[in-house]
C-alpha positions, 0 to 999 in steps of 0.5 A: 520489497521483500522478493522472498518473504520466508528469507526476509531480511531487509525491505524498502518504505513506501508510505499509502493508505489504500482505498478498495475501490479505486484500486483495481483502477490503479494497478492498470497504470502502471509505467515500467521506468526504474525506480530511483535508488534515493527515493527508498530508505532501508530498514533492517530487522533482527530475526529470533526465535521462534513463536507458535500463535494460540487463537480461537477459530482456527483451520488447525490442518494447517499452518503458514509461517512469518515473522512477528512482532510482540510491539518492537521491531524485533520480529520474532519467527512465527507460526500459526493456523489461519481461520478456515476457508469461508466461502467468498476467500482465497489463499494466497502462497506469497512471493512479494510483500513491500513495507510500509511506513504504517508498517513500521511505526506499528511494529516500534509502537509509534501509533500505541501498543498492538490491540492484536498482537503479535502481529504479522506486518505486511499489508502490500501483499503478491503472491497465487490462489492455491485455495479458495472458496466455493463464490470465490471469483477468483482461479486457482494460480492467478496472481493476485494482491491485498491492500490495506484491507482484508475484510468487509461485510459487503452488504451496507449503506457504506458498502455498497457505496462503494466505501468499504473502508467505512464499513463497520465490520472491516477488517484491517490486514492485520493487527485486526479482528474479523467482525462476521461472527465467524472469529479470528484475528487477520496477519499480514504478508510476513509471511509465507500465507494469507487468506482473504476476502475475494472482494478484497484480492485484485488480480494483478494484471501480466504486464506488471511484474510482481515486484513493481505491483506490490507498492500499488497496493499502498503507496499506488492507490495512495497517490491515485486516488485523489488524482482520478477523484479530483478530475485529474486529466486532459486539459488539467496542470497538477502539482507534485509537493515532495518528491519522495516514496509518494512523490515520485508514483504522484509525477507518474500518475498525473502523466499517465492519466494525459494531463497537461502539466505535471509540475513537481515541486520539492525544497530543494534542485537534487531531484529536479532531474529525475523529475522531469526524466519520471514525467515531470514537464515543469520543476519548481524548488520551493525556495526559488522564489522566481520559480514559486512566483511562477506557476502562482494561480496555475495549478488546477490540482495539489497532491501534498505528499510531504509535510513540514511545519516551515513551509509556506502553505500560502504560497503554495496554495495560491 
């Protein structure tokens, strides 16, 4: 977690894909347990010399400062002029930004060359609203968050169904371009400020700290969305495969949704006690045939957060 974006040295990695239409519900369920350190990997980035942006559709009256990649993990200090604040936009002074696995893939070329570099990554953004357009529903001073998307048209069939992530004019929070006719590139949260469409900006409840809220904007919504969509709740037994950066949240969501049973499923016993502390009612080591047989035909929903080519999926799904 980056707790001071303007002095980035290292951060933790979490994995997610954001779904806007469930995010507002997702963030109110967070519980305040201390997360075990062994679920967090560390990744350090070298900070090198400055770069400055030269883009069209700029608001030259202001500069935002962050760290950009040109396709390598060696992030460089970089300044850019954001595009002008639109009527529905907000400007956010960033206090926290998590690092997602997709950020790492992007800056290391794991998903191919950057399409719209230099790229300022980061899509687990938390901060306070410091400027707003006339049509924004947020207030100056609101603590808010931004996930994987920063814009959509709001008018197409997909947007009207709450499926903004399928909007043909959607814009990712970074390494993308706006498609609303106003021009400009998108830049993420490894910076001091960011601007985004207020429809993609979510107010953070006062009961949640900024540090706790940031991972929910990706790792949280990735695990919450399928549980909510497929009816996790009273009367249901949920199995969570993989107890890591995603799975430990899946356990807590299932418990918060009041599922009857929450079964943690892993390849070793090393996370047994932690899983139970997080709310699992049962722990299954897939290498223990007796334990595995004990849950045959008992799971209503299976949330898979881990993939192993050697895994016998027939046994897990039976």
